[in-house]
N, C-alpha and C positions, 0 to 999 in steps of 0.2 A: 696456494690452496686455502680456501676460507676455513676459519676455525668454527668450532661447534657453536659458539655464541653468535658468530656472524650469521650462520644458517638459521639459528633460532630467531634472531632479530628480523631476518628477511621473511621468515614464515609468519611472524607476528604482523609485519607490515602488510603482507598479502592478505592475511585474515582480516585485518582492520579495513583495508581498502574494499574487500568484498562485502563486509558488513555495512560500510557506509554506502556503497553502491546499492545494495539491497534496500536499505532504509530510505534512500532518496527516491528510488523507483516506487516503493510502496507509498511514500508520502505524496508523490505525484498522482497516483491513483486516488488516494484519499482526497486530495484537493480537487481533482476532476469530478469526483462523485459528489462531494459535499458542496463545494462552491459552484461547480459547473452545472450539475443536474439539479441541485436543490435551490440555487439562487439565480444564476445568470441565464440559464436556459429553461427556467420553470414555466414561463409563459408559453413557450413553444411546446414544451412537453405536456402542458395541461390540455392540449388538444386531444390527447389520448387518455384512456382510463386504464387502470390496473386494479383489479379486485374492488371495483366500485368507486375508486378515488381517482382524481386527476393525477396523472403520472408525475408531474412536477411536485405536487404536494406529497405524493407517496415517497418520492426520493428524499425529500426534505425530512420527512418524519420517520419512515421505516427503512427505506433503501440504504440510507447512509449508515444506519446502525448495523444492518445486516452486512454491508460492505466492510465496516470496521472490524466486525468479528471475523469475517473471512480473511481480511488482511493480517490479523493477529495469528490466525491459523497458518497462513502462508509463511509468515515470518518465523514462527516457531518451527515449522517443518524445514524451512530452508536453513535456519541456523543450526538445527540438529544435524542436518546433513553436512553443513560446512564445518562444524566442530568435529 
């Protein structure tokens, strides 16, 4: 039968693994939006406009910032639920 400290250590490892998984997923979204939409696919996205600006430019200037704030909110809510 596992001792109390073994169960606590196992719970800590599960918590840390979920935290790292969440962080890596959110970092992937961050990279896709900032690097993908703002730099790599900007020329293709500039064929469209959003609020009077080319979409690639908009993502590089405004969309990335809005996405970052949204990711912070998602992280805070998810960690609150995980804790």
